C-alpha positions as a Markdown table, in Angstrom:
| # | Residue | x | y | z |
|---|---|---|---|---|
| 1 | Met | -26.5 | -5.7 | 3.9 |
| 2 | Gly | -24.4 | -8.5 | 2.3 |
| 3 | Trp | -20.9 | -9.5 | 2.9 |
| 4 | Gly | -18.5 | -6.6 | 2.4 |
| 5 | Ala | -21.2 | -4.0 | 2.5 |
| 6 | Val | -20.6 | -0.9 | 4.6 |
| 7 | Ser | -23.3 | 1.2 | 6.2 |
| 8 | Thr | -22.6 | 4.9 | 6.1 |
| 9 | Gly | -25.2 | 5.4 | 8.8 |
| 10 | Lys | -26.9 | 8.2 | 6.9 |
| 11 | Lys | -30.3 | 6.5 | 7.0 |
| 12 | Arg | -30.2 | 5.8 | 10.7 |
| 13 | Gly | -28.7 | 9.1 | 11.8 |
| 14 | Arg | -25.5 | 7.5 | 13.2 |
| 15 | Ile | -22.5 | 9.7 | 13.8 |
| 16 | Val | -18.9 | 8.8 | 14.1 |
| 17 | Ser | -17.7 | 8.9 | 17.7 |
| 18 | Tyr | -14.4 | 10.7 | 16.8 |
| 19 | Lys | -13.0 | 12.5 | 13.7 |
| 20 | Cys | -9.4 | 13.7 | 13.7 |
| 21 | Lys | -8.8 | 17.4 | 14.3 |
| 22 | Arg | -5.3 | 17.3 | 12.8 |
| 23 | Phe | -5.7 | 15.0 | 9.8 |
| 24 | Asp | -7.8 | 14.9 | 6.7 |
| 25 | Ile | -9.3 | 11.4 | 6.2 |
| 26 | Arg | -7.3 | 11.1 | 2.9 |
| 27 | Glu | -4.1 | 11.1 | 5.1 |
| 28 | Leu | -5.4 | 8.0 | 6.8 |
| 29 | Val | -6.6 | 5.8 | 3.9 |
| 30 | Ser | -5.3 | 4.9 | 0.5 |
| 31 | Arg | -6.5 | 6.6 | -2.7 |
| 32 | Pro | -8.5 | 3.5 | -3.8 |
| 33 | Val | -10.3 | 3.3 | -0.4 |
| 34 | Phe | -11.1 | 7.0 | -0.4 |
| 35 | Gln | -12.4 | 6.9 | -4.0 |
| 36 | His | -14.5 | 3.8 | -3.4 |
| 37 | Tyr | -16.1 | 4.7 | 0.0 |
| 38 | Gly | -15.8 | 8.5 | 0.3 |
| 39 | Glu | -15.0 | 10.6 | 3.3 |
| 40 | Ala | -18.0 | 10.0 | 5.5 |
| 41 | Thr | -17.8 | 6.2 | 5.4 |
| 42 | Cys | -14.0 | 6.1 | 5.8 |
| 43 | Trp | -14.2 | 7.5 | 9.3 |
| 44 | Tyr | -16.2 | 4.5 | 10.4 |
| 45 | Phe | -13.3 | 2.1 | 9.6 |
| 46 | Phe | -11.1 | 3.5 | 12.4 |
| 47 | Asp | -10.7 | 2.7 | 16.1 |
| 48 | Pro | -11.4 | 6.0 | 17.8 |
| 49 | Arg | -8.6 | 5.3 | 20.3 |
| 50 | Leu | -6.1 | 5.4 | 17.3 |
| 51 | Leu | -7.6 | 8.6 | 16.0 |
| 52 | Glu | -7.3 | 10.3 | 19.4 |
| 53 | Thr | -3.8 | 9.1 | 19.7 |
| 54 | Ile | -2.5 | 10.4 | 16.4 |
| 55 | Asp | -4.2 | 13.7 | 17.1 |
| 56 | Thr | -2.3 | 13.9 | 20.4 |
| 57 | Ile | 1.0 | 12.9 | 18.7 |
| 58 | Ala | 0.5 | 15.6 | 16.0 |
| 59 | Thr | -0.3 | 18.2 | 18.7 |
| 60 | Glu | 2.9 | 17.3 | 20.6 |
| 61 | Phe | 5.2 | 17.1 | 17.6 |
| 62 | Gly | 3.7 | 19.2 | 14.8 |
| 63 | Val | 3.3 | 18.1 | 11.3 |
| 64 | Thr | 2.9 | 14.3 | 11.2 |
| 65 | Tyr | 2.7 | 12.3 | 8.0 |
| 66 | Ile | 0.9 | 9.1 | 7.5 |
| 67 | Asn | -0.4 | 8.8 | 3.9 |
| 68 | Thr | 1.0 | 11.5 | 1.7 |
| 69 | Trp | -0.7 | 10.7 | -1.7 |
| 70 | Ile | -2.8 | 13.9 | -1.4 |
| 71 | Phe | 0.3 | 16.1 | -1.2 |
| 72 | Asn | 1.8 | 16.7 | -4.7 |
| 73 | Asn | 5.3 | 17.5 | -3.5 |
| 74 | Met | 6.0 | 14.4 | -1.4 |
| 75 | Gln | 6.8 | 10.8 | -1.9 |
| 76 | Pro | 3.3 | 9.3 | -2.2 |
| 77 | Phe | 2.9 | 6.9 | 0.7 |
| 78 | Asp | -0.6 | 5.4 | 0.9 |
| 79 | Leu | -0.3 | 2.1 | 2.7 |
| 80 | Arg | 0.6 | 3.6 | 6.1 |
| 81 | Gly | -2.9 | 3.9 | 7.5 |
| 82 | Leu | -5.9 | 1.8 | 6.8 |
| 83 | Arg | -5.1 | -1.0 | 4.3 |
| 84 | His | -8.0 | -2.6 | 2.4 |
| 85 | Thr | -7.3 | -6.3 | 1.8 |
| 86 | Ile | -9.0 | -6.2 | -1.6 |
| 87 | Leu | -8.6 | -2.7 | -3.0 |
| 88 | Asp | -5.0 | -2.4 | -2.0 |
| 89 | Leu | -4.0 | -6.0 | -2.7 |
| 90 | Pro | -1.8 | -5.4 | -5.8 |
| 91 | Arg | 0.3 | -2.8 | -4.0 |
| 92 | Leu | 0.5 | -4.8 | -0.8 |
| 93 | Arg | 1.8 | -7.8 | -2.7 |
| 94 | Ala | 4.3 | -5.6 | -4.6 |
| 95 | Cys | 5.6 | -4.4 | -1.2 |
| 96 | Glu | 5.6 | -8.0 | 0.2 |
| 97 | Ile | 3.0 | -7.0 | 2.9 |
| 98 | Asp | 0.7 | -9.8 | 3.9 |
| 99 | Pro | -2.8 | -8.2 | 3.6 |
| 100 | Leu | -4.3 | -10.3 | 6.3 |
| 101 | Ile | -1.7 | -9.8 | 9.0 |
| 102 | Gly | -1.5 | -6.8 | 11.3 |
| 103 | Leu | -3.9 | -4.2 | 12.5 |
| 104 | His | -3.8 | -1.8 | 9.6 |
| 105 | Pro | -6.8 | -3.5 | 7.8 |
| 106 | Tyr | -8.8 | -2.9 | 11.0 |
| 107 | Gly | -8.1 | 0.8 | 11.4 |
| 108 | Met | -6.0 | 0.1 | 14.5 |
| 109 | Ala | -2.5 | 1.0 | 13.3 |
| 110 | Thr | -0.5 | 3.7 | 11.5 |
| 111 | Asp | 3.0 | 4.2 | 10.4 |
| 112 | Thr | 4.2 | 7.8 | 10.7 |
| 113 | His | 7.1 | 10.1 | 10.2 |
| 114 | Phe | 7.4 | 13.8 | 11.0 |
| 115 | Lys | 8.3 | 17.1 | 9.3 |
| 116 | Ser | 10.5 | 18.3 | 12.2 |
| 117 | Ala | 10.7 | 15.8 | 14.9 |
| 118 | Lys | 13.0 | 12.7 | 14.9 |
| 119 | Val | 11.2 | 9.4 | 15.0 |
| 120 | Glu | 13.3 | 8.2 | 17.9 |
| 121 | Asp | 12.6 | 11.3 | 19.9 |
| 122 | Val | 8.9 | 10.8 | 19.5 |
| 123 | Arg | 9.2 | 7.1 | 20.4 |
| 124 | Gln | 11.1 | 8.0 | 23.6 |
| 125 | His | 8.5 | 10.7 | 24.5 |
| 126 | Ile | 5.8 | 8.1 | 24.2 |
| 127 | Leu | 7.6 | 5.7 | 26.4 |
| 128 | Lys | 8.3 | 8.3 | 29.0 |
| 129 | Asn | 4.7 | 9.5 | 29.0 |
| 130 | Pro | 2.4 | 6.5 | 29.0 |
| 131 | Lys | -0.5 | 8.5 | 30.6 |
| 132 | Leu | -0.5 | 10.8 | 27.7 |
| 133 | Phe | -0.7 | 7.9 | 25.3 |
| 134 | Pro | -2.7 | 5.3 | 27.1 |
| 135 | His | -4.1 | 3.6 | 23.9 |
| 136 | Ile | -0.7 | 2.8 | 22.3 |
| 137 | Lys | -0.3 | -1.0 | 22.9 |
| 138 | Gly | 2.0 | -1.8 | 20.0 |
| 139 | Met | 5.1 | 0.1 | 18.8 |
| 140 | Asn | 8.0 | -0.7 | 16.6 |
| 141 | Ser | 11.7 | 0.0 | 17.3 |
| 142 | Lys | 12.8 | 0.5 | 13.6 |
| 143 | Pro | 14.4 | 3.7 | 12.5 |
| 144 | Gly | 12.7 | 5.8 | 9.8 |
| 145 | Tyr | 9.1 | 5.5 | 10.8 |
| 146 | Leu | 6.9 | 5.0 | 13.9 |
| 147 | His | 4.4 | 2.2 | 13.9 |
| 148 | Ile | 1.8 | 2.5 | 16.7 |
| 149 | Asp | -1.4 | 0.4 | 17.2 |
| 150 | Thr | -4.3 | 0.0 | 19.6 |
| 151 | Arg | -4.1 | -3.8 | 19.9 |
| 152 | Asn | -6.0 | -5.7 | 22.6 |
| 153 | Ser | -3.2 | -5.8 | 25.3 |
| 154 | Asp | -2.9 | -4.6 | 28.9 |
| 155 | Lys | 0.7 | -3.5 | 28.2 |
| 156 | Leu | 2.8 | -1.9 | 25.5 |
| 157 | Ile | 4.4 | -4.5 | 23.2 |
| 158 | Arg | 7.5 | -3.5 | 21.3 |
| 159 | Trp | 9.5 | -5.2 | 18.6 |
């Protein structure tokens, strides 16, 4: 495989270690990424610790939104999960997001909001229950959305 090539693992019989139970893959990747790689390959891009964590959050708090481009009746967010540094570049630049900074391009971060729960209530629940969310190592403090990530740290970093 050359630079930028992705193995789907079909020929070698590989399987993904974790697929979300509460999210369709299209809720985690942008439309261009999904159209370019397809469902099976997209799961390989994610840190399984992040996938387990967002499933736990959705179980605790109900309907959880990351990318909403697949839902016709919602504002179409699609840069809140995995961000592809080439396929998503025009929109990243338009939003003034540096495509090479952060953990979104590595499948290690999401930005979420909720149908019923308040973001600050979810954030406080995570902080009060670290054993329930052991893989969250980065979290924002901004109102409006919850950023979580699975960075390489021995403690939770907040900003």
